[in-house]
C-alpha positions in Angstrom: -40.6 1.8 26.3 -37.0 2.6 25.6 -35.8 5.6 23.7 -33.1 5.5 21.0 -31.0 7.5 23.4 -30.9 4.5 25.9 -29.0 2.5 23.2 -26.3 5.1 22.8 -22.9 5.0 24.4 -22.5 6.3 28.0 -20.6 9.3 26.7 -23.3 10.2 24.2 -26.0 9.9 26.8 -24.1 12.0 29.3 -23.4 14.7 26.7 -27.1 14.7 25.7 -28.1 15.1 29.3 -25.6 17.9 29.9 -26.8 19.8 26.8 -30.5 19.4 27.8 -29.7 20.4 31.3 -27.9 23.6 30.2 -30.8 24.4 27.8 -33.3 24.0 30.6 -31.2 26.0 33.0 -30.9 28.9 30.6 -34.7 28.8 29.9 -35.4 28.8 33.7 -32.9 31.7 34.3 -34.6 33.7 31.5 -38.1 33.1 33.0 -36.9 34.0 36.5 -35.3 37.2 35.2 -38.0 38.4 32.8 -41.3 36.7 33.7 -41.1 35.8 37.3 -44.6 36.7 38.3 -46.3 35.5 35.1 -44.7 32.0 34.9 -44.3 31.0 38.5 -45.7 27.5 37.9 -43.4 26.9 34.9 -40.4 28.1 36.9 -41.2 25.7 39.8 -41.7 22.8 37.4 -38.4 23.6 35.6 -36.5 23.8 38.9 -37.8 20.3 39.8 -36.7 19.0 36.4 -33.2 20.5 36.9 -33.0 18.7 40.3 -33.9 15.4 38.6 -31.3 16.1 35.9 -28.7 16.7 38.6 -29.4 13.4 40.2 -29.0 11.6 36.8 -25.8 13.5 36.2 -24.5 12.3 39.6 -25.4 8.7 38.7 -23.2 9.1 35.6 -20.4 10.6 37.7 -20.6 7.5 40.0 -20.0 5.3 37.0 -23.5 4.1 36.5 -25.3 4.0 33.1 -28.9 5.1 33.8 -31.7 5.0 31.3 -32.4 8.6 30.4 -34.5 8.4 27.2 -37.9 8.7 28.7 -36.8 11.4 31.1 -35.3 13.4 28.2 -38.3 13.1 26.0 -40.8 13.9 28.8 -39.1 16.3 31.1 -36.4 18.0 28.9 -37.8 18.4 25.4 -36.7 21.0 23.0 -37.8 24.5 23.8 -40.5 25.4 21.2 -42.1 28.7 20.4 -45.2 27.7 22.4 -43.2 26.6 25.4 -41.0 29.7 25.4 -43.9 32.2 25.2 -46.4 30.1 27.1 -48.9 30.5 24.2 -49.3 29.1 20.8 -48.5 31.0 17.6 -52.1 31.8 16.8 -52.6 33.5 20.2 -49.3 35.3 19.8 
């Protein structure tokens, strides 16, 4: 299944990837600074996602046009309240 993002121009896809990568990097940095012991699994998962994002970025830099829609939806979604705090609003 292709995402709408896969039909965008290479520049738009690359920009979307860079923005999501920065957002994920900032989230990972925050967790590592403030919640290192409590969110170890989340941090490890996010580091793996950042590595995959870096590989995709390298593909773009090599002149390729990879499909990134599924990766973006599954691995780098928006950071929600629940994802940020690790709990839902009712528990909060």
